[in-house]
VMD Tcl script that draws the C-alpha trace (Angstrom):
set ca {
  {0.17 0.21 -0.30}
  {1.41 3.40 -0.86}
  {0.29 6.62 0.95}
  {0.47 10.22 -0.82}
  {1.28 13.51 0.93}
  {1.90 16.58 -0.17}
  {3.77 19.39 1.59}
  {3.76 22.99 0.18}
  {6.63 24.46 1.93}
  {9.80 23.45 3.80}
  {8.29 23.51 6.74}
  {6.01 21.16 6.04}
  {8.49 18.64 4.89}
  {10.51 18.67 8.09}
  {7.11 18.64 10.51}
  {6.42 15.11 8.50}
  {9.91 14.04 9.30}
  {9.64 14.93 12.65}
  {6.17 12.79 13.01}
  {7.71 10.36 11.77}
  {10.64 9.72 13.89}
  {8.34 10.55 16.82}
  {7.71 6.87 16.05}
  {11.35 5.79 15.62}
  {12.76 2.56 16.95}
  {16.42 0.85 16.26}
  {17.46 -0.44 13.43}
  {15.14 2.11 11.63}
  {15.33 2.27 7.82}
  {14.68 5.25 5.80}
  {15.11 5.28 2.15}
  {14.77 8.30 0.17}
  {14.40 9.00 -3.46}
  {14.04 11.71 -5.79}
  {15.66 14.16 -8.20}
  {18.70 16.20 -7.31}
  {16.90 19.13 -4.87}
  {13.98 17.22 -4.00}
  {14.15 17.22 -0.25}
  {15.84 14.60 0.37}
  {18.31 16.07 2.53}
  {15.58 18.50 3.97}
  {13.59 15.39 5.04}
  {17.01 13.75 6.96}
  {17.03 17.33 9.01}
  {13.46 16.96 10.26}
  {14.67 13.66 11.32}
  {17.90 14.57 12.84}
  {16.14 17.51 14.90}
  {13.49 15.01 15.97}
  {16.57 12.82 17.47}
  {17.88 16.30 19.21}
  {20.74 16.37 16.83}
  {21.91 19.69 16.92}
  {24.60 19.33 13.64}
  {23.94 20.97 10.34}
  {22.67 18.12 8.01}
  {24.45 18.15 5.20}
  {23.88 15.44 1.98}
  {27.28 13.35 2.85}
  {27.82 13.09 -0.89}
  {32.01 12.61 -0.69}
  {31.60 10.88 2.73}
  {28.69 8.20 1.58}
  {27.73 8.23 5.46}
  {27.76 10.62 8.46}
  {27.04 9.82 11.81}
  {25.18 12.10 14.22}
  {24.53 11.10 18.14}
  {20.75 11.86 19.36}
  {18.78 10.08 20.85}
  {19.14 7.20 18.96}
  {22.06 7.36 16.68}
  {21.64 8.28 12.85}
  {23.22 7.05 9.96}
  {22.81 9.35 7.01}
  {24.26 8.11 3.75}
  {24.38 8.98 0.21}
  {25.12 6.27 -2.06}
  {24.79 8.04 -5.29}
  {28.33 8.26 -6.09}
  {28.59 4.31 -5.38}
  {26.76 3.94 -8.68}
  {25.65 0.45 -7.29}
  {28.93 -1.22 -6.26}
  {28.63 -1.25 -2.53}
  {31.83 -3.85 -2.11}
  {34.18 -2.96 0.80}
  {31.78 0.04 2.00}
  {30.23 -1.71 5.11}
  {26.75 -0.44 4.33}
  {24.73 -3.45 5.47}
  {26.40 -3.08 9.12}
  {24.73 0.07 9.98}
  {21.34 -1.87 9.41}
  {22.23 -3.41 12.82}
  {23.69 -0.80 14.38}
  {20.82 0.15 17.01}
  {20.29 3.59 15.04}
  {17.89 5.37 12.76}
  {19.19 4.72 8.91}
  {18.41 7.25 6.22}
  {19.65 6.37 2.83}
  {19.53 8.82 -0.23}
  {19.44 7.54 -3.62}
  {18.51 4.13 -2.14}
  {17.27 3.46 -5.31}
  {20.99 2.51 -6.52}
  {21.84 -0.43 -3.76}
  {18.15 -2.07 -3.91}
  {19.59 -4.98 -3.78}
  {21.51 -4.97 -0.61}
  {18.05 -3.08 1.07}
  {16.64 -5.02 4.00}
  {13.09 -6.37 3.17}
  {11.82 -4.55 5.65}
  {12.05 -0.54 5.53}
  {10.15 2.41 4.72}
  {10.65 3.71 1.05}
  {9.96 7.74 0.68}
  {9.66 8.43 -3.03}
  {9.92 12.64 -3.24}
  {8.67 14.26 -6.20}
  {9.21 18.19 -7.07}
  {5.85 19.94 -8.02}
  {6.67 23.25 -7.81}
  {9.29 25.82 -6.12}
  {8.17 24.32 -2.27}
  {5.59 22.04 -3.26}
  {6.58 18.41 -2.94}
  {4.19 14.98 -3.08}
  {5.91 12.04 -1.23}
  {5.06 8.62 -2.41}
  {5.31 6.37 1.03}
  {5.38 2.73 0.94}
  {6.13 0.69 4.14}
  {7.96 -3.21 3.52}
  {6.75 -4.93 6.54}
  {4.67 -4.78 9.62}
  {6.76 -2.21 12.20}
  {6.69 -0.01 8.93}
  {2.85 -0.36 8.18}
  {1.97 0.39 11.99}
  {4.35 3.27 12.17}
  {2.34 4.66 8.48}
  {-1.04 4.08 10.48}
  {0.33 6.48 13.23}
  {1.71 8.77 11.47}
  {-0.54 9.60 8.26}
}
mol new
graphics top color blue
foreach p $ca { graphics top sphere $p radius 0.5 }
foreach p [lrange $ca 0 end-1] q [lrange $ca 1 end] { graphics top cylinder $p $q radius 0.2 }
display resetview
């Protein structure tokens, strides 16, 4: 089942992310996809804020993974530069480290993603308007969507 949510400002997009994070659990996996500038990192900023992380959140384009300490650790990944080749990167290890994992450009590493996860496709509909297509995989993520949406 897909959920479709439209946000009309950066603040609404951040608020939606914060709502998801209010129902957080260890080893939560959020997979973000969307064009450049669609709001993937902005969504991650909302998650970080809800975890009590005050650091400036930027896309980890060149480092692949940035780690932040909060209520739960946040592991923010940008896998675009990997071009599907995850050999030796150790991405799968983060899925079991007890934190929240947010993966930008997750469609590029679909082969290694856990079966249970939350997929969010972000489509630009205007300057600040976004359509978020949210697909939960697994009971925990279905319950998460029911609680938040």
